[in-house]
N, C-alpha and C positions, 0 to 999 in steps of 0.2 A: 727332604730327607737329608740329614747332615753329609757333608761333602767332605773327601781326605783334606786333612791340613797338609800344610807345605813343611816337606823336610829336610834338614840340611843338604847341601848338595852331595857331599863325601857318603851321608849314608844312604841317599837315595841310589847313587852309582854302585855303591857295594851290592845294596840288595838285589840291583837289575843283574847286576853281574853275576852275582849268586844264582839268580833263577835262569839266566839263559844259560849256564854252565848246567843245570838240572835237567833242561829239557832238549840241550844240544844231542845228544848220544840218540835220541829219538828221532830226532829231526833228521840226524846223517843215516838212519837207517830207514829211515819211510820210503825212499825211494817212489814208487810210482802213487803211495798211498796217501791220503788227505791227512794233514796235521790238525786237532783240534783239541783247541785250550778250552778246559771247563771246570768251572766251581768244584772245587773237592768233596762237598758235599753230593757229586754224581757218578761217584766212583763204582758203584755196584752198578746202578742203572745204567749207566752209560757204557760200561763195560758188555752188558747183557746186550742191550741194542746195538754194538758193534758187531757181536757175534751174530745177531740176528742178521743183521744188513750183510755180514761175510757169508752166510748161511745161503744167501741168494744169488751168490756168485760175484758178488764185489770184493774189490781189495778192503782188506779191514784197514779202518782209520787208524792213526798212530793219537793215542789218547794221552794229554800232558794235565794232572791236576794240579790245580794251588787255590790259594783264595783270589777270589774275581779280582781284588786291588792288584794281588803282583803280576798275574797275568794280564791285566790291562796297560801294565808298565810296562809288561813284556812287548806287547804289541805296539806301544808306543815307542820303545827302542828298535823296532825294525823286526821283532821274531818272525820269522818266514813259515808263518802259520796259515789254516785256511777257514777256520772256524772258529767263532768264541761263544760260549755260552756262559752268562753270568747269572751269580745268583742275586742281583737286583738290576733296578734299571738305572741307578745314578752310574756305574760304571762303564756300561753301555752307552749311557748319553757322552758321557766323556768323548769315546771313542768316536761316535758320531759327530761331534763339535768338531772335533779333529779331522773328520773325512776319511776316517778310518777303517768304513765299513761299506762293503758294497750297496747301492742304493737299491733299495727296492725288498732285500733280504732278511730286514730286521722283522722279527716276529716274536710272539709271548709263546712259551714252551710248556710252562710245567707252573705249579704253584706249591706252595709248602706251609709247615704252620711252625711255631716256634714251642718249646718244651723246657721245662725246668727238669734237669736229671740230677740221679746221686749213684753211688756204686750201687751194685745190685743188693750186697752186704747190709747196706745202708737200712734204718728203720726211722729215718727222718720223715715227717709226714708235715704237708705244707699244702695252705688252700690259698689260691692265688685271687685276690681281691684288692682294691684300693688301701693302700698303708699296711697290707701285710707283715707281717714281723721275717724277713728275708734276713735281715742281720742278724737275729739272733739264732736261725736256722743254720747258719753259717759256723754258730761256734768261734772259735780261733781262725778258722779257715778263709779260704777265699773262692770267689764265685770265677768259676772258669767260662769264657766266652771269646769270639773271637775279636781282636783289639777295636775298640769301640768308636775308634775315628776313621777307620780304614777297611775294617772285614765286613762286609754286609751282615752276617750273624750276630758281631758284635754291635751295628749298628741299630739293629733291628732289636736287639736286648736291652740297649741302652735307652731307645724308644719306649720301649713297653714300659719297663720299670721306671723311667718318668713319669709316664702317662699316670701310671696306678700311684706315683707319689712314694716309692720307695728309693728311688736312684740314691737320694743323701746318705741312705743307711749303708750302701756299698761303695760309693763313688770311689773310696781309696783302698778298696779291698778286690779289685777285680785282676784276674790272673788272664790279661790280654794276648790270645795266643796268635800265630800267623794265620791260622786257619781254622774253619770250625773243627775240623778232622782231629787237629791238636789241641783244640779246646775238649773234645771227646774224649780223647785219650787221657788228659790230666786227670777227668774224673773216673773213668776205667780203672786206670792204676792207684785210683785213691789217692792221688797227690792233692784233688780239690773234694771238698763235702758235697758241692754243688755245682751245676753248671746250665747254662742257658744254648741250645743248639735247636739245630731243626728236627722235626718229627720224625724225619726219614733219617737222621744220623742215629737215634734213640734206635732205631729200629735196627740199625747195621753193628751192634756190638750189643751180646748179651751180658757183658760185664756192668752195664749200666740199667737204670729202671725209668721210666717217667713217674717224676713224683706229681706233676700239674701241668695242666696247657695252658699256654695264655690267650686270653680272649683274642679274637682277630680285631675286636677295636681298639686293643693296646698298641698296635704296631701297624705301619704302611702295608698292604698287601706284599707277600711275598711271591713274586713272581720271577721266573726266570726266562729273561729273553736269551733269544739265538739268533747268529747273523755270519753271512760269508764276509769275510775280511778282505779288504780292498785291493792288498798284495796276494792274494789268494790267483793261482794259475791253474789249478786243479780241477777238470772236468767234473769230478767227483764230490765236490764239495757242496755242491748246490744239490746235489741227488739225495746227498746224505743228510742235509738240512730238510728236503722235503721228507723224507721218510721217517726222520724224527716226529715231525709236525703231522704224519699221516695217522689215521686210526692202531694201525699196525704197531705204529712206533710208541704212541702215547700207551699203549695197552702194556707196555713192557716196563715203561716207567711206575703207571699204576701197581703192579707188581711189589714194586719196593716203597709205595706208601707215597708218592706224588700224586696231586691232582692238576689238572687242567683249567687253563683259563677260561 
């Protein structure tokens, strides 16, 4: 899978500073609660899982959502978090390589699919197949998805479009968002006529509809790994990880359209 490209040092520093400022209020207020950094596409489902965990008498984890790339960079910058859930293996591999994960805690948690979406009011019809006319379907608009060099949804989107032979039609017409939820919002607001997001994202916003589903063979398997971070000192982090991987935890995610490895 395509790995992230090097960014200019100043841009990286600015991005990390903004990201860390965004999560600092949650970290400051977390107290005895574990902090979980999770892919943006997990917002509804992980909140439901955290509620189920808290209902058993445990402290409810503090959840911070963003693109997996942004979260991984937060971890590399020393964010005091306990658990990381990525939307792809590449960013978890990056942290593993840097020995930022607690040994023996990495596991595959969930699976997802990739879909082409349009605003609910749109009447566009597209059949996804090799060489399909995506450029014509876009009209004068752009294709919304995650940033194709760093955000997992964008990486998967480019991968699928390349394997189907249609990437040249749209390579210069990508609205690359900072997270898959930002891409979803562009389509939901009608700012982009089409977008490529996860199947579960399309379920989360009634303002969009699924135009077509990408074949699983068109992209690498979409797998969400979870791991306890090496800096974690919170005893509940491993217990919450085990709950998420348990039949009861995974049942929560299935309600939101996720699959299991």
